[in-house]
C-alpha positions in Angstrom: 165.0 173.7 182.2 164.7 177.5 182.0 166.0 179.4 179.8 167.9 181.4 182.4 169.5 178.0 183.7 170.1 177.1 180.2 171.9 180.4 179.7 173.9 180.5 183.5 175.2 176.6 182.5 176.4 177.8 178.7 178.3 180.6 180.1 179.4 178.5 183.1 180.5 175.4 180.6 182.2 178.2 178.4 184.1 179.6 181.2 185.3 176.3 182.2 186.5 175.4 178.7 188.5 178.9 179.0 190.1 178.0 182.2 191.3 174.4 181.3 192.9 176.0 178.0 194.8 178.5 180.0 196.2 176.3 182.3 197.4 173.9 179.0 198.8 176.8 177.8 200.0 177.4 180.9 201.5 173.6 181.0 203.1 174.0 177.7 205.1 177.2 178.6 206.1 175.3 181.3 207.0 172.2 179.6 209.9 174.7 177.2 211.3 176.2 180.1 211.8 173.2 182.1 213.4 171.8 178.9 215.9 175.1 178.6 216.6 174.6 182.6 217.5 171.3 182.0 219.9 171.9 179.1 222.0 174.8 181.2 222.1 172.2 184.1 222.9 169.2 181.9 224.3 170.0 179.0 224.5 166.5 178.4 221.3 165.9 177.5 220.2 164.7 173.9 216.6 165.5 174.0 213.3 167.1 176.0 210.3 165.9 174.4 206.4 166.3 175.6 203.8 163.8 175.5 200.6 162.7 177.2 197.3 164.6 177.4 198.9 167.9 177.9 199.1 167.7 173.5 195.2 167.0 173.0 191.7 166.6 174.1 192.3 164.8 177.3 193.8 167.2 179.7 192.4 167.7 182.5 192.3 170.2 185.6 194.1 167.6 187.5 196.7 167.0 184.6 200.8 167.2 184.7 202.8 167.6 182.6 204.8 164.3 181.0 208.3 164.6 179.9 211.1 162.0 178.2 214.1 163.2 178.2 217.1 162.0 176.6 220.6 161.8 178.6 219.5 163.2 181.9 222.8 161.6 184.4 221.6 158.7 186.8 220.6 160.3 189.6 219.4 163.6 188.8 215.7 162.4 188.2 214.8 164.1 191.6 216.4 167.0 190.8 214.9 167.3 187.2 211.8 166.8 188.4 212.1 169.9 190.5 213.6 171.7 188.2 210.7 171.3 185.8 208.0 171.9 189.1 210.0 175.3 189.3 209.0 176.1 186.1 205.0 176.3 186.1 201.8 175.1 187.8 201.7 171.7 186.5 203.0 168.4 188.4 205.3 166.9 186.5 205.9 162.9 185.3 209.7 162.8 183.9 210.8 159.7 182.4 214.2 159.2 181.5 214.4 157.6 178.2 217.7 155.3 179.2 214.8 153.7 182.1 212.0 153.1 179.4 212.1 149.7 176.9 213.0 150.7 173.3 209.3 149.7 172.4 207.5 152.4 175.1 209.6 155.2 173.8 208.7 154.9 170.2 205.1 154.8 171.5 205.7 157.9 173.5 207.9 159.7 170.5 205.1 158.9 168.3 202.7 161.4 169.6 205.4 164.0 171.3 206.1 167.4 170.5 210.3 168.0 170.6 211.3 170.6 173.0 214.8 170.1 172.8 216.5 168.0 170.3 220.3 167.8 170.0 221.4 166.0 166.9 221.8 162.8 166.3 217.6 162.5 167.4 216.8 159.4 169.9 216.9 155.7 168.2 
């Protein structure tokens, strides 16, 4: 490979990494906005956690935003997803804590970021 080609690809990969980090940061901001919007719409929400690839080096251009919500009323899931997707550019995968096993919730919480938590914390 020529020196020119090496430099080109080096710059290209750096630009791709920069663009990916920008999208990841937009996803983090989207999570915060989504949590605030959900709290306003459903004041009974006890917690909103962010988890998944947006928090680590697995994030890719096709990644979504993973949210775990404790206290979201039954029947509100689709409205909550729409609200969260309207908050930013990433598609959203939203889970109600009440729909998951305790073991799965504990695994998700170990590697999550709290966006909102009203005392007491999730069990």
